C-alpha positions in Angstrom: 0.1 10.6 5.3 -3.5 10.6 6.5 -5.2 12.0 9.6 -7.9 10.0 11.5 -10.8 11.6 13.3 -8.8 11.6 16.6 -6.1 13.7 14.9 -3.6 10.8 14.9 -1.2 10.7 11.9 -0.8 7.5 9.9 2.2 7.3 7.6 3.7 5.0 5.0 7.4 5.3 4.3 10.5 3.4 3.3 13.1 2.0 5.8 16.3 0.1 5.3 17.2 -3.0 7.2 20.3 -5.2 6.4 20.9 -2.9 3.4 17.5 -3.7 1.8 14.5 -1.3 1.6 11.1 -2.2 3.1 7.8 -0.5 3.1 7.1 0.7 6.6 4.2 2.1 8.6 4.4 4.4 11.6 2.0 6.8 13.3 1.9 9.8 15.6 -0.5 9.5 18.5 -2.0 13.0 18.8 -0.2 15.3 21.2 1.9 12.5 22.6 4.4 10.4 20.7 5.6 8.7 17.5 5.2 4.9 17.3 8.0 2.6 16.3 7.9 1.8 12.6 6.7 -1.6 11.5 7.8 -3.4 8.3 4.8 -4.2 6.2 6.4 -5.6 3.0 8.8 -8.3 2.3 12.3 -7.3 1.2 12.5 -5.5 -2.1 15.2 -4.4 -4.4 16.3 -0.8 -4.2 14.5 1.3 -6.8 11.6 -1.1 -7.2 9.8 -0.2 -4.0 7.6 2.9 -4.2 4.3 4.3 -5.3 2.9 3.9 -1.9 -0.3 5.4 -0.5 -2.4 5.1 2.7 -6.0 5.7 3.8 -8.0 4.8 6.8 -11.3 3.0 7.1 -14.4 3.8 9.1 -12.7 2.4 12.2 -9.6 4.6 11.8 -7.5 1.6 10.8 -5.0 2.0 8.0 -5.1 0.4 4.5 -2.0 0.6 2.4 -1.0 0.0 -1.2 2.6 0.1 -2.5 4.8 -1.2 -5.4 7.0 -4.1 -4.5 9.6 -6.2 -6.4 8.2 -9.6 -7.2 10.1 -12.4 -8.9 7.3 -14.4 -10.6 5.3 -11.7 -12.4 6.8 -11.2 -15.8 9.5 -9.2 -17.4 9.3 -6.1 -15.2 9.0 -8.0 -11.9 7.1 -5.5 -9.8 3.5 -5.5 -8.5 0.9 -3.4 -6.7 0.5 -4.8 -3.2 -2.3 -4.2 -0.7 -2.4 -4.7 3.1 -4.5 -3.5 6.0 -4.3 -3.3 9.8 -7.3 -5.0 11.6 -6.5 -3.5 15.0 -4.2 -6.3 16.1 -2.1 -7.4 13.1 -1.3 -6.5 9.5 -2.9 -8.7 6.8 -0.8 -10.8 4.6 0.1 -8.5 1.6 -1.9 -9.2 -1.4 -0.7 -8.9 -5.0 -3.4 -6.9 -6.8 -1.9 -6.2 -10.2 1.4 -6.8 -12.1 3.7 -4.2 -13.7 2.4 -1.0 -12.1 3.8 2.5 -12.4 2.0 4.2 -9.4 -0.9 3.5 -7.2 -3.4 5.4 -5.0 -5.8 4.0 -2.4 -9.2 5.3 -1.1 -11.5 3.6 1.4 -15.1 4.7 0.9 -17.7 5.3 3.7 -18.8 1.7 3.4 -15.2 0.4 4.0 -14.8 -0.7 0.4 -11.2 -0.3 -0.8 -10.5 1.3 -4.2 -7.0 1.2 -5.7 -6.2 3.4 -8.7 -3.3 1.9 -10.6 -1.4 3.4 -13.5 0.0 0.5 -15.7 3.2 0.6 -17.7 2.6 -0.3 -21.3 5.0 -0.1 -24.2 3.1 2.6 -26.2 0.6 4.1 -23.7 -0.4 4.4 -20.1 -3.5 2.6 -18.7 -5.4 3.9 -15.7 -7.1 1.1 -13.9 -9.4 1.4 -10.9 -9.7 -1.8 -8.8 -12.3 -2.3 -6.1 -12.9 -5.0 -3.6 -10.6 -7.6 -2.0 -9.0 -10.8 -3.3 -10.1 -13.0 -4.7 -12.6 -10.5 -6.0 -10.6 -7.5 -7.1 -12.3 -6.2 -10.1 -11.7 -3.4 -12.6 -14.5 -0.7 -12.5 
């Protein structure tokens, strides 16, 4: 949940459609109404979706990161995904990193996106901060 400078609420959550979970976005327009929710992820397996976070950019538009089931990314088959709203449509979700545990997102005052990702490793936990946008996501 994040609040923009017009006091509108922006939310990420999880919805079920045809017995499958999806990452969804919805908002509350200040002092008026809740919007309909929009599916922002492709279908995922129950239990593999999660770790979502949301922030807004300088134009009060949402940017979202979440964990999603993927089928071509190694033995654990989940990935950190990123998408944003440009005022008209949602971007195609981008796979940022494989095998995450949890992610957080922050958009800085220059509209640069930063994703903090906790990686699952056999003997330890790796904290990874990524900055940028594909194809230039980089660890910092």
